[in-house]
C-alpha positions, 0 to 999 in steps of 0.5 A: 822565649827558649829553644826546645833543643836546649830546654832542661827540666827545671827543678820543682823546687826552683819553681815552687819556692817554698809552696806546700802543694805540688798540686797547686803548681800543676793546676797553675801550669795547666791554667797558664798553658790554656791561656797561652793556647787561647791567646794563640787561637785569638791571634789566628797566626797559623803560620807561626808555630808556638812552643808547646804551651806547657813548656812555655808555662813551666818556663814562665813559672821558673822565671817567676813571671807568675806567682802561685797563690795558695789559701792560708791554712791553719796547721 
């Protein structure tokens, strides 16, 4: 996925791409990190050390592997 030693903090704007709520980004990253953790626990592969789930989730959103959906608002 990516090397923690070479990890650079992505810009929120790079991940966000025009969304209006940073709260939505935080929730989406947290939910994806939980999914990653649950997947690892189901695999029971304790010998392999996974990258930190939050860093993996942030990278996945930065690479646009997942999209953040927000409800439409009436402004």
